[in-house]
N, C-alpha and C positions, 0 to 999 in steps of 0.2 A: 849424142847419147841420150837415150829416153830412160831414165832410171825410175820413173814412176814415183810412188810415195814412200821410198826408202828413207830411213833414218840413219843417224851416225854409226850405229853398230854395223849395219849392212854395208855402208860406205867403207868402213874399216876392212870388212871381210872381202870386199871387192878389190881393195888395194893390196891386201895380202896375197890374194889368189892370182891376180893379174899383174902385179907389179908395174914394171915399165911400160907394158902394153896398154895400160889403163890411161889412154889419152884420148881427147876428143876436142875437135875445133869448135863444135856447136853442142851445147847441152841444154836440155830442158831442166830447169831447176828442180831438184828433188823436193817433193812435198810442197810445191807451189812457192818455195822460198821461206818455209817456216824455219824457226830457230832450232828445230830438232834434227835438221839436216844441213847439207852444204858446209860440212866441217872444213876447217882450214886445211887439214891434211888431204881431204878428198879433192879440194879445188887445186891445191898445189900438185897433186898427182895428175889431175886432168889437163891442167894448163889450157883451159878453154879460151878461144878467141871471142866467142859469143855465148851469152847465157840468156835463155828465154824464160821469163816468169809468166806462166799461164795463170792469170788471175783476172777476176771480175771487178769492175769499178766499185770502190767502197765496200769490198766484201767483209763480212762480219768477222773474219779471222785476222784481218790486217796484213794478209800476204800481198807482197812480199815484205818480210821484216826488214827494216832499214839497216840493221846490223848485217843482214846477209847480203844485201845489195852492196853495202860498203866492202864487205869481205871480197866479193868478186871484183869490185872495182880496184882494190889493193893490188890485185894480180894483173891489172891492165885489161880485164875482160870487159868487153862492150855489153851492157845490160839492156835488154828489151823487155818491156812489160806489155802483155797483149791488150789490157784495158787501155793503154795509150796508143798502141800501134795498129790494133786490129789484127787481122790474119797476116802472117808473115810468110814470105817465100824466100828461100836461099837458093840462088842460082850459082851453081858450080860451073865455072868456066875453065877450059883447057889452058894450062900454063899460068893461071892466076891462082896465087896463094890463098886469098880470102875471097869468100863468095860474095856476090852482090846480094844485098838484103833489100827486099821490097816489102814496104808496109802498105797493106791494103787501104788503111785509113788515109795515108798520104797520097796514094795513087788515085783513090776514088773519094775525095772529100765530099761531104754533104753540101748541098747547095745553100742551105740556111746558115752556114758558118761564115 
């Protein structure tokens, strides 16, 4: 799911409109993981396996908020943050429940590290 910069009121509207259909194995964290989004009810409804926080290193907004990362972790969701992983690829394989996650930074480490 790619929700963009939605906040809790829009999350509630989506949950009301789509009900049980509102599920996603992979979600791009709304609003980069700010405290104005990723409500408890929204995460519970989605039941994601993975959440991606698209954020830059030491960004001035402090995204993702630690409380939001913890909230996803409470649901057993694997958290991935792009400033740590670099580009991410999710490889969906036939007959396999969870996709294989490839981190660009792990696959192509810089030679000076």
